[in-house]
BAFI-3210 file (N, C-alpha, C; in Angstrom, 3 decimals, decimal comma, padded with zeros to 6 digits):
// residues 164
n [1|2|3|4|5|6|7|8|9|10|11|12|13|14|15|16|17|18|19|20|21|22|23|24|25|26|27|28|29|30|31|32|33|34|35|36|37|38|39|40|41|42|43|44|45|46|47|48|49|50|51|52|53|54|55|56|57|58|59|60|61|62|63|64|65|66|67|68|69|70|71|72|73|74|75|76|77|78|79|80|81|82|83|84|85|86|87|88|89|90|91|92|93|94|95|96|97|98|99|100|101|102|103|104|105|106|107|108|109|110|111|112|113|114|115|116|117|118|119|120|121|122|123|124|125|126|127|128|129|130|131|132|133|134|135|136|137|138|139|140|141|142|143|144|145|146|147|148|149|150|151|152|153|154|155|156|157|158|159|160|161|162|163|164]
n.u [-008,105|-004,733|-002,170|001,031|003,831|006,679|008,767|010,825|013,982|016,174|017,721|018,911|018,122|015,181|014,367|013,847|012,429|009,900|009,031|008,878|006,511|004,546|004,324|003,034|000,732|-000,139|-001,206|-002,907|-004,744|-004,939|-003,135|-003,582|-001,468|000,077|002,709|005,852|008,941|012,142|014,010|017,745|020,489|023,661|026,517|028,614|026,408|025,202|022,700|020,673|018,076|015,096|012,633|009,468|008,658|005,875|003,230|-000,019|-003,255|-005,260|-004,658|-004,738|-001,794|000,159|000,444|000,343|002,571|004,657|004,280|004,891|007,571|008,639|008,516|010,136|012,203|012,724|012,396|014,324|017,197|017,638|019,236|018,968|020,040|020,223|017,340|015,825|015,963|015,926|013,249|011,016|011,349|011,251|009,015|007,802|008,605|007,090|004,695|004,503|004,847|002,248|001,182|000,808|003,394|005,373|007,991|008,707|007,555|009,469|012,084|011,283|011,733|014,124|015,366|014,637|015,324|018,302|022,244|023,256|020,529|017,621|014,408|011,373|008,974|006,054|003,104|000,120|-002,956|-005,578|-005,712|-006,182|-005,728|-005,838|-005,090|-002,491|-000,611|-000,663|000,538|003,280|004,068|006,241|008,263|009,704|009,605|009,955|007,495|006,742|004,657|002,049|-000,584|-002,230|-004,670|-007,081|-007,091|-004,582|-002,650|-003,202|-002,563|-000,235|001,010|000,088|001,771|004,589|004,234|004,674|007,641|008,931]
n.v [006,338|006,603|005,956|006,722|006,215|006,915|005,724|006,933|005,546|005,564|003,618|000,535|-001,854|-001,319|-000,466|-002,677|-004,366|-003,211|-003,215|-005,754|-006,073|-004,742|-006,058|-008,525|-007,228|-006,757|-009,475|-009,528|-007,737|-005,386|-003,601|-002,750|-003,601|-002,099|-001,855|-002,338|-001,281|-002,264|000,908|001,184|002,903|003,217|004,265|005,446|006,391|005,300|003,694|000,869|-001,635|-003,457|-005,700|-007,280|-009,487|-010,256|-007,890|-006,533|-005,929|-008,497|-007,876|-004,819|-004,985|-004,983|-002,586|-000,842|-002,127|-001,404|001,012|001,925|001,103|002,761|005,271|004,758|004,794|007,591|008,911|007,945|007,309|009,119|012,018|015,670|017,729|016,777|016,399|017,045|016,131|016,118|016,162|014,378|013,240|015,925|016,489|014,338|015,012|017,450|016,928|015,524|017,520|018,469|016,809|015,052|014,183|016,228|018,730|019,210|017,384|015,151|016,202|016,310|013,771|012,945|014,100|012,469|010,160|010,378|009,665|006,704|006,283|004,344|003,296|002,628|001,696|002,510|001,659|002,080|001,141|000,884|001,443|000,844|003,393|003,865|000,984|000,539|002,369|002,066|-000,495|000,127|001,700|001,014|000,881|003,102|005,456|008,172|009,881|010,196|011,091|011,212|011,529|010,421|010,997|009,219|009,727|011,459|009,483|007,800|009,753|010,013|006,958|007,147|008,978|008,068|005,417|007,206|007,986|005,889]
n.w [-019,692|-018,895|-016,743|-016,692|-014,449|-012,502|-009,903|-007,766|-006,115|-003,504|-003,134|-004,446|-003,655|-002,309|-004,670|-005,915|-004,695|-003,907|-007,076|-007,626|-006,138|-007,197|-009,313|-007,964|-007,205|-009,230|-010,029|-008,104|-008,800|-008,056|-009,707|-012,962|-015,785|-018,146|-019,073|-017,378|-015,810|-014,057|-013,606|-013,077|-011,777|-012,303|-010,222|-012,440|-014,165|-016,026|-017,729|-016,987|-018,167|-016,998|-017,560|-016,578|-018,625|-020,885|-020,229|-019,446|-020,836|-023,196|-026,670|-026,009|-025,789|-027,375|-028,748|-026,206|-025,324|-027,324|-026,976|-024,271|-024,223|-026,245|-024,406|-022,237|-023,303|-024,575|-022,023|-020,515|-021,928|-024,214|-024,794|-023,279|-024,534|-027,403|-028,130|-030,065|-033,184|-036,646|-038,733|-037,893|-035,558|-034,580|-034,629|-033,077|-030,754|-030,181|-030,019|-027,606|-025,932|-025,683|-024,443|-021,191|-020,932|-021,284|-021,539|-018,879|-017,354|-018,303|-017,399|-014,335|-014,219|-014,669|-012,864|-010,686|-011,031|-010,766|-010,535|-009,301|-008,199|-008,397|-010,236|-010,445|-012,952|-014,166|-016,536|-016,297|-016,455|-015,022|-011,613|-008,342|-005,822|-003,098|-002,051|-003,487|-002,756|-000,183|-000,087|-001,421|000,380|002,250|000,755|000,226|-001,797|-004,029|-005,897|-009,278|-011,106|-014,366|-016,407|-019,365|-021,442|-023,301|-025,972|-026,148|-025,946|-028,472|-030,130|-029,844|-030,114|-033,206|-034,021|-032,882|-034,780|-037,371|-036,829|-036,614]
ca.u [-007,166|-003,438|-001,324|002,466|004,263|008,176|008,947|012,321|014,251|017,225|018,764|018,383|017,416|013,989|013,541|013,951|011,581|008,390|008,908|008,134|005,203|003,883|003,838|002,106|-000,466|-000,997|-001,801|-004,282|-005,549|-005,004|-003,560|-003,549|-000,314|000,488|003,560|006,410|010,299|012,987|015,480|018,839|021,297|024,450|027,621|028,975|025,353|025,018|021,253|020,333|016,414|014,513|011,532|009,220|008,066|004,390|001,953|-000,999|-004,440|-004,678|-005,654|-003,782|-000,747|001,543|000,367|000,604|003,951|005,398|003,937|005,566|009,184|009,218|008,144|010,934|013,521|012,646|012,687|015,967|018,285|017,916|020,379|018,153|020,580|019,947|016,194|015,240|016,943|015,282|011,955|010,408|011,518|010,966|007,408|007,003|008,631|006,186|003,044|004,800|005,129|001,333|000,255|001,592|004,546|005,767|009,528|008,681|007,348|010,763|012,817|011,375|011,987|015,416|016,110|014,258|016,455|019,801|022,939|023,227|019,356|016,771|013,425|010,373|008,347|004,936|002,093|-001,056|-005,027|-006,063|-004,998|-006,788|-004,788|-005,360|-004,050|-001,663|-000,029|-000,405|001,581|004,693|005,012|007,190|009,659|010,111|009,671|009,324|006,283|006,430|002,968|001,033|-001,935|-002,566|-005,732|-006,956|-006,769|-003,121|-002,512|-003,621|-001,837|001,347|000,851|000,763|003,473|005,834|004,588|005,304|008,667|009,844]
ca.v [007,228|005,396|006,776|006,938|006,691|006,953|006,232|006,505|005,426|005,865|002,381|-000,905|-002,737|-000,491|-000,663|-004,307|-004,899|-001,988|-003,766|-007,317|-006,035|-004,209|-007,707|-008,921|-006,276|-006,743|-011,040|-009,453|-007,132|-003,808|-002,658|-003,315|-002,492|-001,824|-001,933|-001,873|-001,829|-001,817|001,237|001,686|003,931|002,819|005,397|005,863|007,306|004,209|003,285|-000,391|-001,392|-004,740|-005,766|-008,610|-010,005|-009,813|-007,502|-005,792|-006,644|-008,790|-006,753|-003,641|-005,495|-004,760|-001,237|-000,454|-002,169|-000,460|002,870|001,993|000,975|004,223|005,953|004,590|005,540|009,052|009,567|007,622|007,172|010,377|013,145|016,447|018,740|016,607|016,004|017,357|015,992|015,723|016,543|013,639|013,517|017,235|016,092|013,303|016,101|018,545|015,947|015,076|018,728|018,738|015,670|014,984|014,079|017,440|018,952|019,818|015,851|014,746|017,248|016,047|012,358|012,753|014,709|012,138|009,332|010,669|008,571|006,076|005,697|003,449|003,859|001,405|002,930|001,691|002,334|001,532|001,266|000,920|001,616|001,370|004,151|003,530|-000,571|000,320|003,668|001,258|-001,611|000,370|002,855|000,389|001,363|005,055|005,907|009,536|009,451|011,461|010,734|012,070|010,723|010,603|010,493|008,324|010,779|011,319|007,737|007,539|010,431|009,301|005,693|007,670|009,886|006,933|005,118|007,804|008,314|004,835]
ca.w [-019,416|-018,520|-015,548|-016,385|-012,869|-012,237|-008,515|-007,433|-004,691|-002,931|-002,902|-005,724|-002,874|-002,236|-006,007|-006,413|-003,579|-004,632|-008,641|-007,334|-004,843|-008,002|-010,182|-007,347|-007,031|-010,556|-010,006|-007,236|-009,518|-007,525|-010,663|-014,566|-016,225|-020,106|-019,028|-015,906|-016,124|-013,204|-014,097|-012,705|-012,676|-011,641|-010,040|-013,538|-014,971|-016,861|-017,068|-016,949|-017,321|-016,721|-017,633|-016,232|-019,766|-021,329|-019,334|-019,726|-021,591|-024,677|-027,551|-026,299|-025,184|-028,561|-028,864|-025,276|-025,103|-028,249|-026,866|-023,043|-024,539|-026,704|-023,584|-021,425|-024,230|-024,324|-020,794|-020,196|-022,968|-025,168|-024,127|-023,341|-025,677|-028,603|-028,173|-031,110|-034,429|-037,754|-038,487|-037,641|-034,064|-033,366|-034,938|-032,174|-029,175|-030,058|-029,814|-026,249|-024,982|-025,645|-023,470|-019,641|-021,079|-021,590|-020,810|-017,536|-016,573|-018,586|-016,073|-013,285|-013,951|-015,156|-011,799|-009,529|-011,094|-010,923|-011,018|-008,373|-008,056|-009,349|-010,155|-011,166|-014,163|-014,528|-017,428|-015,841|-017,288|-013,872|-010,496|-007,114|-005,196|-002,076|-001,989|-003,878|-001,760|000,971|-000,602|-001,354|001,160|003,018|000,211|000,579|-003,168|-004,562|-007,200|-010,463|-012,260|-015,388|-016,757|-020,765|-022,125|-024,288|-027,305|-025,951|-026,229|-029,701|-031,193|-029,425|-031,024|-034,117|-034,016|-033,180|-036,284|-038,140|-036,452|-037,152]
c.u [-006,012|-003,041|000,318|003,427|005,563|008,032|010,293|012,812|015,581|018,484|018,263|017,602|015,672|013,439|013,416|012,354|009,783|008,381|008,297|007,110|004,524|003,291|002,673|000,678|-001,304|-002,006|-003,198|-005,112|-005,940|-004,615|-003,470|-002,632|-000,203|002,064|004,491|007,897|010,941|014,192|016,495|020,140|022,564|025,700|028,538|027,894|024,664|023,603|020,954|018,729|016,082|013,416|010,793|008,639|006,456|003,342|001,461|-002,305|-004,107|-005,598|-004,900|-002,343|000,380|001,583|000,649|002,414|004,988|005,873|005,307|007,614|009,803|009,635|009,465|012,234|013,669|012,702|013,788|017,331|018,455|018,103|019,171|018,882|020,048|018,906|015,526|016,392|016,243|013,802|010,893|009,956|011,169|009,705|006,865|007,234|007,563|004,898|003,689|004,822|003,250|000,021|001,405|002,779|005,539|007,224|009,599|008,629|008,900|011,836|012,609|011,898|013,491|016,034|015,591|014,865|017,943|020,745|023,201|021,914|018,827|015,224|012,393|009,040|006,763|003,815|001,094|-002,169|-005,454|-005,596|-006,122|-005,701|-004,659|-004,587|-002,650|-000,395|000,526|000,633|002,787|005,024|006,009|008,847|010,111|010,280|009,136|008,615|006,402|005,330|002,952|000,336|-002,150|-003,879|-005,934|-006,154|-005,298|-002,349|-002,581|-002,649|-000,246|001,746|001,040|001,809|004,536|005,772|005,228|007,043|009,319|009,719]
c.v [006,695|006,960|006,331|007,218|006,048|006,912|005,863|006,517|005,690|004,654|001,278|-001,774|-002,491|-000,733|-001,887|-004,703|-004,027|-002,959|-005,326|-007,531|-005,599|-005,498|-008,256|-008,301|-006,247|-008,208|-010,645|-008,410|-005,426|-002,777|-003,067|-002,830|-003,076|-001,995|-001,654|-002,360|-001,138|-000,677|001,424|002,507|003,791|004,285|005,968|006,587|006,626|003,466|001,625|-000,327|-002,789|-004,399|-007,161|-009,764|-008,985|-009,065|-007,061|-006,679|-007,411|-008,194|-005,407|-003,990|-004,838|-003,380|-000,467|-000,658|-001,488|000,953|003,268|002,097|001,987|004,987|005,943|005,118|006,855|009,339|009,080|008,055|008,334|011,589|014,797|017,247|018,115|015,847|016,122|017,451|015,370|015,910|015,798|013,768|014,917|016,909|015,604|014,342|017,006|017,742|015,574|016,241|019,232|017,658|016,116|014,508|015,004|017,757|018,685|017,815|015,248|014,859|016,574|014,791|012,312|013,011|013,617|010,846|009,499|009,269|008,002|005,715|004,946|003,660|002,409|002,605|002,200|002,595|001,488|001,625|001,489|001,155|001,639|001,608|003,686|002,142|-000,180|001,058|002,796|-000,210|-001,125|001,423|002,430|000,737|003,032|005,473|007,376|009,271|010,594|011,003|011,780|011,006|011,115|009,917|009,706|008,672|011,240|010,248|007,459|008,660|010,335|008,007|006,057|008,608|008,596|006,022|005,727|007,998|007,152|004,548]
c.w [-018,495|-017,779|-015,996|-014,679|-013,058|-010,725|-007,989|-006,164|-004,481|-003,001|-004,164|-004,854|-002,324|-003,689|-006,472|-005,780|-004,493|-006,210|-008,298|-006,587|-005,980|-008,980|-009,048|-007,223|-008,313|-010,615|-009,264|-007,512|-008,957|-008,687|-012,207|-015,318|-017,456|-019,979|-017,494|-016,147|-014,660|-013,849|-013,014|-012,984|-012,142|-011,595|-010,760|-014,771|-016,200|-016,799|-017,871|-016,489|-017,266|-016,700|-016,949|-017,467|-019,922|-019,735|-019,981|-020,766|-022,700|-025,397|-027,507|-025,548|-026,032|-028,589|-027,298|-024,923|-025,933|-027,373|-025,364|-023,239|-025,472|-025,364|-022,506|-021,994|-023,895|-023,156|-019,980|-020,746|-024,055|-024,282|-024,298|-024,618|-026,827|-029,060|-029,392|-032,163|-035,446|-037,495|-038,106|-036,159|-033,451|-033,458|-033,510|-030,847|-029,357|-029,661|-028,337|-025,380|-025,016|-024,688|-022,155|-019,981|-021,603|-020,845|-019,500|-016,551|-016,590|-017,629|-014,904|-013,216|-013,900|-013,569|-010,715|-009,548|-011,587|-010,498|-009,243|-007,528|-008,776|-009,087|-010,560|-012,388|-014,608|-015,614|-017,160|-016,483|-016,296|-012,609|-009,287|-006,151|-004,043|-001,416|-002,629|-003,257|-000,601|001,028|-000,360|-000,611|001,878|002,489|-000,349|-000,393|-003,000|-005,943|-007,661|-011,304|-013,345|-015,632|-018,363|-021,127|-023,303|-026,133|-027,476|-026,247|-028,087|-030,793|-030,802|-030,427|-032,376|-034,565|-034,023|-034,045|-037,367|-038,236|-037,194|-038,826]
res [m|s|d|l|i|v|i|s|f|d|t|e|a|e|a|e|g|a|y|e|r|i|q|q|l|q|n|d|l|v|v|e|l|a|g|l|a|l|v|k|v|d|e|n|g|k|t|h|v|e|t|p|g|a|v|g|k|v|g|v|g|a|v|g|g|a|l|f|g|t|l|i|g|i|l|f|f|i|p|v|i|g|l|v|f|g|g|v|l|g|g|l|f|a|g|l|d|k|t|g|l|n|s|e|f|r|s|r|v|k|d|a|v|a|q|g|r|s|a|v|v|l|y|a|f|k|l|t|e|d|k|f|a|e|a|l|a|p|f|n|g|t|i|v|q|t|s|l|s|e|a|d|e|k|a|l|a|h|d|l|g|t|a|q]
***
């Protein structure tokens, strides 16, 4: 099972600090990542995404990375009004609604990462919760989290392959 975690912050500096700290936590084996991104929404509502490069296990990095990249796109770039256009993408979103990435989760993410706020998004295979929470507490983030079963991940990867 993997966790998709979005941590929103009131300031860009807090988000950047947490982003750097999560990378250190991966080096310390507190978290095992398939994906990590820093998302900044400027005062004009435009979204900017930074990633640290390759993260994740060998062998699952490509699949996990592709899935993570698509999830970032779904969470931050596709307008809510235009979610279902075309049969293939409609099927993809129907598949999402059967997982932890349902419309309620996407709405919570959209509300948490509003104009002028920043967020760290991570897709984790493994997480030592107490150490992770303690390390990130000084950054004052608000967490939106969901879990994906292995079956959900495989179904999404299949649906994404069909959509492309």
